[in-house]
C-alpha positions as CSV (number, residue, x, y, z in Angstrom):
1,P,-17.2,10.9,41.6
2,P,-17.0,10.6,38.3
3,P,-17.6,6.9,36.8
4,P,-13.3,5.3,35.9
5,H,-12.4,5.2,32.3
6,P,-10.2,2.4,30.9
7,L,-6.8,4.5,30.0
8,S,-5.9,2.1,26.8
9,L,-8.4,0.5,24.6
10,N,-7.7,-2.9,26.4
11,G,-7.2,-0.9,30.3
12,M,-3.9,-2.0,30.3
13,S,-0.4,-0.3,30.5
14,T,2.4,-1.9,27.9
15,D,3.9,-3.9,30.8
16,G,0.2,-5.8,31.2
17,S,-0.6,-4.3,34.2
18,S,-3.6,-2.6,35.4
19,F,-4.3,1.0,35.1
20,P,-5.7,3.0,37.9
21,P,-9.7,3.7,37.1
22,Q,-9.7,7.6,36.3
23,S,-10.6,9.8,33.3
24,P,-7.6,10.2,31.1
25,G,-5.9,13.5,31.7
26,L,-3.4,16.0,30.5
27,G,-1.2,14.7,33.5
28,S,-2.8,11.4,34.4
29,P,-0.1,8.2,33.6
30,A,-1.2,7.1,30.6
31,R,-1.0,10.4,28.9
32,R,2.5,10.6,29.8
33,Q,3.6,6.8,29.3
34,S,1.5,7.7,25.7
35,K,3.7,10.6,24.8
36,E,6.8,7.9,25.1
37,S,5.7,5.0,23.9
38,H,3.9,5.7,21.0
39,M,4.1,8.3,18.0
40,T,2.4,9.8,15.3
41,I,3.2,10.8,12.3
42,N,1.0,12.1,9.3
43,C,-1.6,10.8,11.2
44,V,0.0,7.4,11.6
45,T,1.1,6.0,15.2
46,F,4.0,4.1,15.8
47,P,5.6,2.8,18.7
48,H,8.3,4.9,19.6
49,P,12.3,4.0,18.9
50,D,13.5,4.2,22.5
51,V,10.7,2.1,23.9
52,M,9.5,-0.2,21.2
53,S,10.0,-3.8,21.4
54,E,11.2,-5.7,18.6
55,Q,9.0,-5.9,15.7
56,Q,9.1,-9.5,13.8
57,L,8.3,-9.0,9.7
58,L,5.3,-10.6,8.8
59,K,7.7,-12.3,5.2
60,P,10.8,-12.8,6.7
61,A,13.8,-13.2,4.0
62,D,11.2,-12.3,1.4
63,W,11.5,-8.5,1.1
64,S,7.8,-8.4,0.6
65,Y,6.4,-4.8,0.0
66,C,4.3,-5.7,2.8
67,D,7.0,-5.0,5.4
68,Y,8.6,-2.1,4.5
69,F,6.7,0.9,3.7
70,W,4.9,1.8,5.9
71,T,5.8,5.4,6.5
72,D,5.4,8.7,4.4
73,R,9.2,10.3,2.3
74,K,9.9,14.0,1.6
75,D,9.2,14.3,-1.7
76,S,12.7,16.2,-3.3
77,Q,10.8,18.6,-5.5
78,S,8.7,19.8,-3.0
79,N,7.4,20.1,0.7
80,S,4.9,17.3,0.5
81,T,5.0,13.6,1.3
82,I,4.8,10.8,-1.1
83,A,2.6,7.5,0.6
84,G,4.8,4.4,1.2
85,F,2.0,2.4,-1.3
86,D,2.4,5.3,-3.9
87,I,6.1,4.5,-4.2
88,I,5.0,0.7,-4.9
89,L,2.5,1.8,-8.0
90,V,4.6,4.5,-9.3
91,K,6.8,1.2,-9.9
92,Q,3.8,-0.5,-11.3
93,L,2.9,1.7,-13.3
94,K,6.5,1.9,-14.7
95,G,5.7,-1.8,-15.5
96,K,2.3,-0.7,-17.1
97,Q,4.9,1.1,-19.7
98,M,7.4,-2.1,-20.5
99,Q,4.2,-4.2,-21.2
100,K,2.9,-1.6,-23.3
101,E,6.3,-1.9,-25.5
102,M,7.0,-5.5,-25.0
103,A,3.2,-5.8,-27.1
104,E,5.0,-3.3,-29.3
105,F,8.0,-5.4,-29.8
106,I,5.9,-8.5,-30.3
107,R,3.9,-7.0,-33.0
108,E,6.8,-6.2,-34.6
109,R,8.4,-9.4,-34.6
110,I,4.7,-10.8,-35.7
111,K,4.9,-8.2,-38.6
112,I,8.6,-9.8,-40.0
113,E,7.6,-13.4,-39.8
114,E,4.4,-12.5,-41.6
115,D,6.0,-11.0,-44.0
116,Y,9.3,-13.4,-44.5
117,A,6.6,-15.9,-44.6
118,K,5.1,-13.9,-47.4
119,N,7.5,-13.4,-49.6
120,L,8.9,-17.2,-49.1
121,A,5.6,-18.6,-50.1
122,K,6.2,-16.1,-53.1
123,L,9.4,-16.9,-54.0
124,S,8.1,-20.9,-54.3
125,Q,6.4,-20.1,-57.4
126,S,8.2,-18.4,-59.0
127,P,9.6,-19.7,-62.3
128,L,12.8,-18.6,-62.4
129,A,14.9,-21.9,-63.1
130,S,12.1,-24.2,-63.7
131,M,13.5,-27.6,-65.0
132,D,11.1,-30.2,-65.7
133,E,13.2,-33.2,-66.4
134,G,16.2,-35.3,-64.4
135,T,17.6,-34.9,-60.7
136,L,18.4,-31.3,-61.4
137,G,15.0,-30.6,-61.9
138,E,13.2,-33.2,-59.4
139,A,16.1,-31.0,-57.0
140,W,14.7,-27.6,-57.4
141,T,11.1,-28.6,-57.4
142,Q,12.1,-29.7,-54.3
143,V,14.4,-26.7,-53.1
144,K,10.5,-24.9,-53.7
145,K,8.7,-27.0,-52.1
146,S,11.1,-26.6,-49.2
147,L,11.0,-22.5,-49.6
148,A,7.1,-23.2,-49.0
149,D,6.8,-25.6,-46.5
150,E,9.2,-22.8,-44.0
151,A,7.0,-20.4,-45.2
152,E,3.9,-21.8,-43.4
153,V,6.5,-22.3,-40.5
154,H,6.7,-18.9,-40.0
155,L,3.4,-17.9,-41.1
156,K,1.9,-20.3,-37.8
157,F,4.5,-19.3,-35.8
158,S,3.3,-15.4,-36.7
159,S,-0.1,-17.0,-35.5
160,K,1.6,-18.5,-32.6
161,L,2.4,-15.2,-31.1
162,Q,-0.2,-13.1,-31.4
163,S,-2.6,-15.8,-29.9
164,E,-0.4,-16.8,-27.0
165,V,1.6,-13.6,-26.7
166,E,0.8,-10.4,-27.7
167,K,-3.0,-11.0,-26.9
168,P,-2.2,-12.1,-23.3
169,L,0.0,-9.3,-22.7
170,L,-2.0,-6.8,-24.2
171,S,-5.1,-8.3,-22.2
172,F,-2.8,-8.6,-19.0
173,R,-2.4,-4.7,-19.3
174,E,-6.0,-3.6,-19.7
175,N,-6.6,-5.5,-16.2
176,F,-4.1,-4.7,-14.8
177,K,-5.0,-0.8,-15.4
178,K,-7.4,-1.1,-14.1
179,D,-6.4,-3.0,-11.4
180,M,-3.3,-0.6,-10.3
181,K,-6.3,1.9,-10.1
182,K,-8.6,0.3,-8.1
183,F,-6.0,-0.5,-5.7
184,D,-4.8,3.2,-5.6
185,H,-8.2,4.6,-4.9
186,H,-9.4,2.2,-2.2
187,I,-5.5,2.9,-0.1
188,S,-6.2,6.5,-0.7
189,D,-9.6,6.9,0.8
190,L,-8.4,4.6,3.5
191,R,-5.8,6.8,4.0
192,K,-7.8,9.9,3.9
193,Q,-10.3,8.1,6.3
194,L,-7.1,7.7,9.0
195,S,-6.7,11.4,8.2
196,A,-10.0,12.7,9.2
197,R,-10.7,10.1,12.2
198,Y,-7.1,11.2,13.8
199,A,-8.7,14.8,13.4
200,T,-11.3,14.3,15.4
201,V,-8.9,12.6,18.3
202,E,-7.3,15.5,18.5
203,K,-10.3,17.4,18.5
204,A,-11.7,15.8,21.2
205,R,-8.0,16.1,23.0
206,K,-8.1,19.4,23.3
207,A,-12.2,19.6,24.1
208,L,-10.9,17.5,26.9
209,A,-8.2,19.8,28.2
210,E,-10.6,22.3,28.3
211,R,-12.5,21.0,30.2
212,Q,-10.4,19.6,32.5
213,K,-9.0,23.2,33.3
214,D,-12.4,24.8,33.6
215,L,-12.7,21.8,36.5
216,E,-9.5,22.2,38.4
217,F,-10.4,26.5,38.0
218,K,-13.4,25.9,39.3
219,T,-12.6,23.3,42.5
220,Q,-9.4,26.1,43.3
221,Q,-12.2,29.4,43.4
222,M,-14.8,27.3,45.8
223,E,-11.3,26.1,47.7
224,N,-9.6,29.2,48.0
225,K,-14.0,30.8,48.5
226,S,-12.9,33.3,46.2
227,N,-16.0,33.2,44.5
228,Y,-19.2,31.5,45.4
229,K,-19.0,28.4,43.5
230,T,-21.6,25.5,44.7
231,E,-21.1,21.7,44.7
232,E,-23.5,21.5,41.7
233,D,-22.0,23.8,39.5
234,I,-18.6,21.8,40.7
235,K,-20.6,18.4,39.9
236,K,-21.3,19.6,36.5
237,A,-17.7,20.2,35.8
238,R,-16.5,17.3,36.3
239,R,-19.8,16.0,34.5
240,K,-18.8,17.6,31.6
241,S,-14.7,16.5,31.9
242,T,-16.5,12.9,32.3
243,Q,-18.1,12.9,29.1
244,A,-15.2,14.4,27.3
245,G,-13.2,11.9,27.9
246,D,-15.6,9.1,27.2
247,E,-16.2,11.4,23.9
248,L,-12.2,10.4,23.4
249,M,-12.2,7.2,23.8
250,R,-14.3,6.5,21.4
251,C,-12.5,8.7,19.1
252,V,-9.8,7.0,19.3
253,D,-11.8,3.1,19.3
254,L,-12.4,4.7,16.0
255,Y,-8.7,6.1,15.3
256,N,-7.6,2.5,15.7
257,Q,-10.5,0.8,13.8
258,T,-9.9,2.7,10.9
259,Q,-5.8,2.5,10.9
260,S,-5.7,-1.3,11.4
261,K,-8.6,-1.5,8.4
262,W,-6.1,0.1,6.4
263,F,-3.2,-1.6,8.1
264,E,-5.1,-5.0,7.0
265,E,-5.8,-3.7,3.4
266,M,-2.5,-2.1,3.1
267,V,-0.6,-5.9,3.7
268,T,-3.3,-7.5,1.3
269,T,-3.1,-5.1,-1.5
270,T,0.7,-5.0,-1.8
271,L,0.7,-9.0,-1.2
272,T,-1.8,-8.9,-4.2
273,I,0.8,-6.9,-6.3
274,E,4.4,-8.6,-5.9
275,P,2.8,-12.1,-8.0
276,V,1.8,-9.3,-10.7
277,D,5.2,-8.1,-10.6
278,Q,7.0,-11.1,-11.5
279,L,5.4,-11.8,-14.7
280,L,6.9,-8.5,-15.0
281,Q,10.3,-9.6,-14.2
282,K,12.2,-12.8,-15.5
283,V,15.2,-14.8,-14.1
284,D,14.7,-14.0,-11.1
285,P,11.9,-11.9,-9.6
286,A,12.5,-12.2,-6.2
287,K,16.2,-10.7,-6.2
288,D,15.0,-8.1,-8.5
289,R,12.4,-7.2,-5.3
290,E,14.8,-7.4,-3.1
291,L,17.4,-4.8,-5.3
292,W,14.1,-3.0,-5.7
293,V,13.0,-2.8,-1.9
294,K,16.4,-2.2,-0.4
295,E,16.9,1.5,-2.8
296,H,13.5,2.6,-2.1
297,K,12.2,0.7,1.3
298,T,10.3,3.8,3.9
299,G,10.2,1.8,6.6
300,H,9.7,-1.8,8.4
301,I,8.0,-0.3,11.7
302,R,4.4,-0.8,11.5
303,P,1.5,0.9,12.4
304,V,0.2,0.6,16.5
305,D,-2.5,1.3,18.3
306,M,-3.0,4.9,19.6
307,E,-3.5,4.8,23.4
308,L,-3.7,7.4,26.1
């Protein structure tokens, strides 16, 4: 007889009991259970809503990106879909534009301060109404000195704006651009790998179905004596069916490993983005994120391992 195969990655059913050892076939209990307990959307496996147990949010009450962008959203302008992470990325890129405009605003303020300081300093040197004697002369000299002092204050303020606001903002924007590009490529690559793994699973599943169909056909022929199929032919067909089952299990295992990696990187990356997001907000970043997530979230059900 063929060697036993586990019917899921852990050899257990969803209720924790062991399945009887057998190859995962088209009509096996494991296959039927998988159809009922899981579903795959755009190559990502989720628990079926009819039978799933409740999932706790990773960061309850925080409206974190890592909890609400697991599924894709249909693009209203085309037949394609937009990944949940890409929706977050679009928001961050809007923040990048805001940073640019903030830097331009600060640059204008610096220029105003510099021009004002320059004009005040020039005015303080004006010979108009110069008086060298009496208390009025002393008072007028003090007025012009105060203009020079005020010019110095505005000049120092413009320098402070440049070193402590404009320069860090421009530096942050440049690093932000690099980080977002790196995150985008990394998550996109992992999603492509997941799609490729899913394709190999479906190919292996189809191959197993064909091998089992061949085995069943040859077995029926021998039982009906409609063809002279030897026991060796049956053993050969059974061996190929077993090998196809092994290959399917291997493909599912690689798929689950890839999905787990994508899942981990999604969580890590979105949690990395959130502090950056707070730097771009004001007053109450947590409230701003809550409002945005409520409007744009794609799905809070997290992926699970594929089972056979």
